DSSP file (Angstrom, degrees, kcal/mol; ACC not computed):
  #  RESIDUE AA STRUCTURE BP1 BP2  ACC     N-H-->O    O-->H-N    N-H-->O    O-->H-N    TCO  KAPPA ALPHA  PHI   PSI    X-CA   Y-CA   Z-CA
    1    1 A X              0   0    0      0, 0.0     2,-0.3     0, 0.0     0, 0.0   0.000 360.0 360.0 360.0 140.0    4.5   15.0  -18.4
    2    2 A X        -     0   0    0      1,-0.1     2,-0.3     0, 0.0     0, 0.0  -0.555 360.0-129.1 -75.2 129.5    7.9   14.1  -17.0
    3    3 A X        -     0   0    0     -2,-0.3     2,-0.3     1,-0.0    -1,-0.1  -0.630  20.2-138.9 -79.6 132.1    8.9   10.5  -17.6
    4    4 A X        -     0   0    0     -2,-0.3     2,-0.1     1,-0.1    -1,-0.0  -0.668  14.8-120.7 -90.2 146.5   10.1    8.6  -14.5
    5    5 A X     >  -     0   0    0     -2,-0.3     4,-2.6     1,-0.1     5,-0.2  -0.371  32.1-105.2 -73.5 164.9   13.0    6.2  -14.5
    6    6 A X  H  > S+     0   0    0      1,-0.2     4,-2.6     2,-0.2     5,-0.2   0.916 123.5  51.3 -57.7 -43.5   12.4    2.7  -13.5
    7    7 A X  H  > S+     0   0    0      1,-0.2     4,-2.1     2,-0.2    -1,-0.2   0.902 111.1  47.5 -61.8 -41.3   14.1    3.3  -10.1
    8    8 A X  H  > S+     0   0    0      2,-0.2     4,-2.3     1,-0.2    -1,-0.2   0.888 111.8  50.2 -67.6 -39.0   11.9    6.4   -9.5
    9    9 A X  H  X S+     0   0    0     -4,-2.6     4,-2.8     2,-0.2    -2,-0.2   0.907 110.0  49.8 -66.8 -41.5    8.8    4.5  -10.5
   10   10 A X  H  X S+     0   0    0     -4,-2.6     4,-2.7     2,-0.2     5,-0.2   0.923 111.6  49.3 -61.9 -43.6    9.6    1.7   -8.1
   11   11 A X  H  X S+     0   0    0     -4,-2.1     4,-2.3     2,-0.2    -2,-0.2   0.900 112.0  48.6 -62.2 -40.9   10.3    4.2   -5.3
   12   12 A X  H  X S+     0   0    0     -4,-2.3     4,-2.2     2,-0.2    -2,-0.2   0.919 112.8  47.4 -65.1 -44.4    6.9    5.9   -6.0
   13   13 A X  H  X S+     0   0    0     -4,-2.8     4,-2.2     2,-0.2    -2,-0.2   0.895 112.2  49.8 -64.6 -40.5    5.1    2.6   -6.0
   14   14 A X  H  X S+     0   0    0     -4,-2.7     4,-2.6     2,-0.2    -2,-0.2   0.912 110.0  51.0 -64.4 -42.3    6.8    1.5   -2.8
   15   15 A X  H  X S+     0   0    0     -4,-2.3     4,-1.7     2,-0.2    -2,-0.2   0.912 110.1  49.2 -61.2 -43.3    5.9    4.8   -1.2
   16   16 A X  H  X S+     0   0    0     -4,-2.2     4,-1.5     2,-0.2    -1,-0.2   0.899 111.3  49.7 -63.9 -40.3    2.2    4.4   -2.2
   17   17 A X  H  X S+     0   0    0     -4,-2.2     4,-2.0     1,-0.2    -2,-0.2   0.905 108.9  52.0 -64.8 -40.9    2.2    0.9   -0.8
   18   18 A X  H  X S+     0   0    0     -4,-2.6     4,-2.8     1,-0.2    -1,-0.2   0.812 102.5  60.1 -66.8 -28.7    3.6    2.1    2.4
   19   19 A X  H  X S+     0   0    0     -4,-1.7     4,-2.3     2,-0.2    -1,-0.2   0.907 105.8  48.4 -61.7 -40.6    0.9    4.7    2.6
   20   20 A X  H  X S+     0   0    0     -4,-1.5     4,-2.6     2,-0.2    -2,-0.2   0.909 110.7  50.6 -64.6 -41.7   -1.6    1.8    2.6
   21   21 A X  H  X S+     0   0    0     -4,-2.0     4,-2.7     2,-0.2     5,-0.2   0.938 111.2  48.4 -59.9 -47.7    0.4    0.1    5.3
   22   22 A X  H  X S+     0   0    0     -4,-2.8     4,-1.6     1,-0.2    -2,-0.2   0.913 111.9  49.1 -60.0 -44.8    0.4    3.3    7.5
   23   23 A X  H  X S+     0   0    0     -4,-2.3     4,-0.9     1,-0.2    -1,-0.2   0.934 113.7  45.4 -62.1 -47.3   -3.3    3.8    7.0
   24   24 A X  H >< S+     0   0    0     -4,-2.6     3,-0.6     1,-0.2    -2,-0.2   0.900 112.9  50.3 -64.8 -40.6   -4.1    0.2    7.9
   25   25 A X  H 3< S+     0   0    0     -4,-2.7    -1,-0.2     1,-0.2    -2,-0.2   0.771 103.2  61.1 -69.3 -25.4   -1.8    0.2   10.9
   26   26 A X  H 3< S-     0   0    0     -4,-1.6    -1,-0.2    -5,-0.2    -2,-0.2   0.774 100.5-144.3 -72.9 -25.9   -3.3    3.4   12.2
   27   27 A X    <<  -     0   0    0     -4,-0.9     2,-0.2    -3,-0.6    -1,-0.1  -0.176  41.0 -23.5  85.1 176.4   -6.7    1.9   12.6
   28   28 A X        -     0   0    0      1,-0.1     2,-0.1    -4,-0.1     6,-0.1  -0.402  65.7-126.4 -66.7 124.1  -10.2    3.3   12.1
   29   29 A X    >   -     0   0    0     -2,-0.2     3,-1.6     1,-0.1    -1,-0.1  -0.382  20.2-119.0 -66.0 150.6  -10.3    7.1   12.4
   30   30 A X  T 3  S+     0   0    0      1,-0.3    -1,-0.1    -2,-0.1    -2,-0.1   0.817 111.7  54.3 -60.8 -32.2  -12.9    8.4   14.8
   31   31 A X  T 3  S+     0   0    0      2,-0.1     2,-0.4     0, 0.0    -1,-0.3   0.270  92.2  91.1 -90.0  13.4  -14.8   10.3   12.1
   32   32 A X  S <  S-     0   0    0     -3,-1.6     2,-0.0     4,-0.0    -4,-0.0  -0.892  74.0-126.5-111.6 137.0  -15.2    7.2    9.9
   33   33 A X     >  -     0   0    0     -2,-0.4     4,-2.4     1,-0.1     5,-0.2  -0.325  26.4-111.5 -73.1 162.7  -18.2    4.9   10.0
   34   34 A X  H  > S+     0   0    0      1,-0.2     4,-2.6     2,-0.2     5,-0.2   0.894 119.8  51.7 -60.6 -39.8  -17.7    1.2   10.4
   35   35 A X  H  > S+     0   0    0      2,-0.2     4,-2.1     1,-0.2    -1,-0.2   0.910 110.0  48.3 -65.3 -42.2  -18.9    0.7    6.8
   36   36 A X  H  > S+     0   0    0      2,-0.2     4,-2.6     1,-0.2    -1,-0.2   0.909 112.5  49.0 -63.5 -41.3  -16.5    3.2    5.4
   37   37 A X  H  X S+     0   0    0     -4,-2.4     4,-3.0     2,-0.2     5,-0.2   0.911 108.7  52.5 -65.9 -42.4  -13.6    1.6    7.4
   38   38 A X  H  X S+     0   0    0     -4,-2.6     4,-2.2     1,-0.2    -1,-0.2   0.920 112.5  45.7 -58.6 -43.8  -14.5   -1.8    6.1
   39   39 A X  H  X S+     0   0    0     -4,-2.1     4,-2.6     2,-0.2    -2,-0.2   0.905 112.7  50.5 -65.3 -42.7  -14.4   -0.5    2.6
   40   40 A X  H  X S+     0   0    0     -4,-2.6     4,-2.4     2,-0.2     5,-0.2   0.912 110.8  48.8 -62.4 -44.3  -11.1    1.3    3.2
   41   41 A X  H  X S+     0   0    0     -4,-3.0     4,-2.6     2,-0.2     5,-0.3   0.939 112.2  48.6 -61.2 -47.5   -9.5   -1.8    4.6
   42   42 A X  H  X S+     0   0    0     -4,-2.2     4,-2.2    -5,-0.2    -2,-0.2   0.926 112.9  47.2 -60.7 -46.2  -10.6   -3.9    1.7
   43   43 A X  H  X S+     0   0    0     -4,-2.6     4,-2.1     1,-0.2    -1,-0.2   0.903 114.7  46.0 -63.6 -41.5   -9.4   -1.5   -0.9
   44   44 A X  H  X S+     0   0    0     -4,-2.4     4,-2.2     2,-0.2    -1,-0.2   0.867 111.8  50.3 -73.5 -35.7   -6.0   -1.0    0.7
   45   45 A X  H  X S+     0   0    0     -4,-2.6     4,-2.3    -5,-0.2    -1,-0.2   0.902 111.2  49.7 -66.3 -39.3   -5.4   -4.7    1.3
   46   46 A X  H  X S+     0   0    0     -4,-2.2     4,-2.4    -5,-0.3    -2,-0.2   0.909 109.0  52.8 -64.2 -41.1   -6.3   -5.3   -2.4
   47   47 A X  H  X S+     0   0    0     -4,-2.1     4,-2.4     1,-0.2    -2,-0.2   0.920 109.9  48.4 -58.0 -44.7   -3.8   -2.5   -3.3
   48   48 A X  H  X S+     0   0    0     -4,-2.2     4,-2.7     2,-0.2    -2,-0.2   0.899 109.7  51.4 -66.0 -40.1   -1.1   -4.2   -1.3
   49   49 A X  H  X S+     0   0    0     -4,-2.3     4,-1.2     2,-0.2    -1,-0.2   0.909 111.1  48.5 -63.3 -40.7   -1.8   -7.6   -2.8
   50   50 A X  H  < S+     0   0    0     -4,-2.4     4,-0.4     1,-0.2     3,-0.3   0.927 113.1  47.5 -62.4 -45.0   -1.6   -6.1   -6.3
   51   51 A X  H >< S+     0   0    0     -4,-2.4     3,-1.3     1,-0.2    -2,-0.2   0.889 108.6  54.1 -66.3 -38.9    1.7   -4.4   -5.4
   52   52 A X  H 3< S+     0   0    0     -4,-2.7    -1,-0.2     1,-0.3    -2,-0.2   0.775 102.2  59.6 -66.1 -24.8    3.2   -7.6   -3.9
   53   53 A X  T 3< S+     0   0    0     -4,-1.2    -1,-0.3    -3,-0.3    -2,-0.2   0.618  82.7 107.1 -78.0 -12.3    2.4   -9.4   -7.1
   54   54 A X    <   -     0   0    0     -3,-1.3     3,-0.3    -4,-0.4    -3,-0.0  -0.327  61.6-150.4 -66.4 149.9    4.7   -7.0   -9.1
   55   55 A X  S    S+     0   0    0      1,-0.2    -1,-0.1    -2,-0.0    -3,-0.1   0.202  76.9  83.6-107.5  15.7    8.0   -8.4  -10.2
   56   56 A X        +     0   0    0    -46,-0.0    -1,-0.2   -50,-0.0   -46,-0.1   0.438  56.8 121.4 -99.5   1.5   10.0   -5.2  -10.2
   57   57 A X        +     0   0    0     -3,-0.3     5,-0.0     1,-0.1   -47,-0.0  -0.360  30.8 171.3 -66.2 142.7   11.0   -5.1   -6.5
   58   58 A X        -     0   0    0     -2,-0.0    -1,-0.1   -48,-0.0    -2,-0.0   0.583  69.5 -17.7-114.3 -91.2   14.7   -5.1   -5.8
   59   59 A X  S    S+     0   0    0      2,-0.1     2,-0.1     3,-0.0    -2,-0.1   0.167  91.6 131.9-110.0  17.9   15.9   -4.5   -2.3
   60   60 A X        -     0   0    0      1,-0.1     2,-0.9     2,-0.0    -3,-0.0  -0.422  65.4-113.8 -70.2 144.4   12.7   -3.0   -0.8
   61   61 A X        +     0   0    0      1,-0.2     3,-0.3    -2,-0.1     4,-0.3  -0.705  36.7 176.8 -80.1 106.2   11.5   -4.4    2.5
   62   62 A X     >  +     0   0    0     -2,-0.9     4,-2.6     1,-0.2     5,-0.2   0.499  55.2  94.5 -90.2  -4.7    8.2   -6.1    1.6
   63   63 A X  H  > S+     0   0    0      1,-0.2     4,-2.6     2,-0.2     5,-0.2   0.893  83.8  50.1 -57.2 -43.8    7.6   -7.5    5.0
   64   64 A X  H  > S+     0   0    0     -3,-0.3     4,-2.1     1,-0.2    -1,-0.2   0.888 112.1  48.7 -64.0 -35.2    5.4   -4.6    6.1
   65   65 A X  H  > S+     0   0    0     -4,-0.3     4,-1.7    -3,-0.2    -2,-0.2   0.922 112.3  48.5 -66.7 -44.3    3.3   -4.9    2.9
   66   66 A X  H  X S+     0   0    0     -4,-2.6     4,-0.5     1,-0.2    -2,-0.2   0.912 112.6  47.9 -62.1 -44.0    2.9   -8.6    3.4
   67   67 A X  H >< S+     0   0    0     -4,-2.6     3,-0.9     1,-0.2    -1,-0.2   0.910 113.7  46.2 -65.3 -43.0    1.9   -8.2    7.1
   68   68 A X  H 3< S+     0   0    0     -4,-2.1    -1,-0.2     1,-0.2    -2,-0.2   0.767 105.4  60.9 -72.7 -25.4   -0.7   -5.5    6.3
   69   69 A X  H 3<        0   0    0     -4,-1.7    -1,-0.2     1,-0.2    -2,-0.2   0.622 360.0 360.0 -77.2 -12.1   -2.2   -7.4    3.4
   70   70 A X    <<        0   0    0     -3,-0.9    -1,-0.2    -4,-0.5    -2,-0.1   0.480 360.0 360.0 -70.2 360.0   -3.2  -10.3    5.6
């Protein structure tokens, strides 16, 4: 497996966090039950809280992560 540099890993982690932001901001898909959506929201907010607790962020804009994690 190819080893990522710290910069590449941070970029990958930020991208994954932004995927959670995008999903949460899009709202519940029509084909998802309320229970599934509730679970999805909880898992993605927890993911964002974990990512925000990381200490490797440099100049990434964390405001969207913070807003979506609320």
